[in-house]
C-alpha positions as a Markdown table, in Angstrom:
| # | Residue | x | y | z |
|---|---|---|---|---|
| 1 | Met | 7.3 | -53.0 | 156.7 |
| 2 | Phe | 6.8 | -55.3 | 159.4 |
| 3 | Glu | 7.0 | -58.4 | 159.8 |
| 4 | Asp | 3.8 | -58.1 | 162.6 |
| 5 | Asp | 1.3 | -55.4 | 160.2 |
| 6 | Asp | -1.8 | -57.2 | 159.1 |
| 7 | Glu | -1.5 | -56.5 | 155.3 |
| 8 | Ser | -5.6 | -56.4 | 155.3 |
| 9 | Gln | -6.1 | -53.9 | 157.3 |
| 10 | Arg | -3.5 | -51.5 | 155.3 |
| 11 | Val | -5.6 | -48.8 | 153.4 |
| 12 | Thr | -4.8 | -45.9 | 150.8 |
| 13 | Val | -5.6 | -42.6 | 151.3 |
| 14 | Ala | -5.2 | -39.8 | 149.4 |
| 15 | Met | -4.9 | -36.3 | 150.8 |
| 16 | Val | -6.4 | -33.6 | 149.6 |
| 17 | Glu | -6.5 | -29.7 | 151.1 |
| 18 | Gly | -6.1 | -31.1 | 154.7 |
| 19 | Lys | -7.3 | -33.7 | 155.1 |
| 20 | Ala | -6.8 | -37.4 | 154.4 |
| 21 | Tyr | -9.4 | -39.4 | 152.5 |
| 22 | Trp | -9.8 | -43.6 | 152.0 |
| 23 | Val | -12.1 | -46.1 | 151.7 |
| 24 | Tyr | -13.1 | -48.4 | 154.9 |
| 25 | Asp | -15.2 | -51.0 | 155.7 |
| 26 | Asn | -17.5 | -50.5 | 152.4 |
| 27 | Ala | -17.7 | -46.2 | 153.6 |
| 28 | Met | -14.9 | -43.7 | 152.5 |
| 29 | Trp | -14.1 | -41.9 | 155.7 |
| 30 | Ile | -12.7 | -38.3 | 155.9 |
| 31 | Ala | -10.4 | -37.3 | 158.5 |
| 32 | Asp | -8.4 | -33.8 | 159.4 |
| 33 | Val | -4.5 | -33.9 | 159.3 |
| 34 | Asp | -1.8 | -32.9 | 161.6 |
| 35 | Glu | 1.0 | -30.3 | 160.8 |
| 36 | Asp | 3.0 | -33.3 | 160.6 |
| 37 | Gly | 0.4 | -34.6 | 157.8 |
| 38 | Thr | -0.8 | -37.3 | 159.2 |
| 39 | Pro | -4.9 | -38.6 | 160.2 |
| 40 | Asp | -6.0 | -37.0 | 163.1 |
| 41 | Arg | -7.6 | -40.7 | 164.6 |
| 42 | Leu | -10.3 | -38.8 | 166.5 |
| 43 | Thr | -12.0 | -37.0 | 163.9 |
| 44 | Ala | -12.5 | -39.4 | 161.2 |
| 45 | Lys | -16.1 | -40.3 | 160.5 |
| 46 | Pro | -17.9 | -41.5 | 157.4 |
| 47 | Ile | -18.9 | -39.1 | 154.7 |
| 48 | Glu | -22.8 | -38.6 | 154.7 |
| 49 | Thr | -23.2 | -37.5 | 150.7 |
| 50 | Asp | -27.5 | -36.2 | 151.3 |
| 51 | Asn | -26.4 | -32.4 | 151.5 |
| 52 | Met | -24.1 | -32.1 | 149.5 |
| 53 | Thr | -23.6 | -29.6 | 146.6 |
| 54 | Phe | -23.0 | -31.8 | 143.1 |
| 55 | Gln | -19.6 | -29.7 | 143.5 |
| 56 | Glu | -18.5 | -31.7 | 145.9 |
| 57 | Ile | -19.8 | -35.0 | 144.9 |
| 58 | Lys | -17.9 | -34.5 | 142.3 |
| 59 | Met | -14.7 | -33.8 | 144.5 |
| 60 | His | -15.6 | -37.0 | 146.1 |
| 61 | Met | -15.5 | -39.3 | 143.8 |
| 62 | Ala | -12.7 | -38.1 | 142.0 |
| 63 | Ile | -11.0 | -39.1 | 144.9 |
| 64 | Leu | -12.1 | -42.3 | 145.4 |
| 65 | Asp | -11.3 | -42.7 | 141.5 |
| 66 | Ser | -7.7 | -41.8 | 142.3 |
| 67 | Leu | -8.0 | -44.1 | 145.2 |
| 68 | Lys | -8.8 | -47.4 | 143.9 |
| 69 | Arg | -6.6 | -46.8 | 141.0 |
| 70 | Glu | -3.7 | -46.4 | 143.3 |
| 71 | Ser | -4.9 | -48.9 | 145.2 |
| 72 | Glu | -5.2 | -51.9 | 142.4 |
| 73 | Lys | -1.2 | -50.5 | 142.0 |
| 74 | Glu | -0.3 | -52.1 | 144.7 |
């Protein structure tokens, strides 16, 4: 870690099927992942659940649970 890193700005990111997921500012975000495995910040957007199927919501909840467990380890 670099000395100028701000711990409060760090987030845990889950990579699933070419997408990156994380929680920031009380919202779950999604972004594409580039060929190097890095989240593409230009495609980042909060996840909207309004038109999701039950299966999509279930998948996002599983990712959210995984992110929570990982962040508790740190």
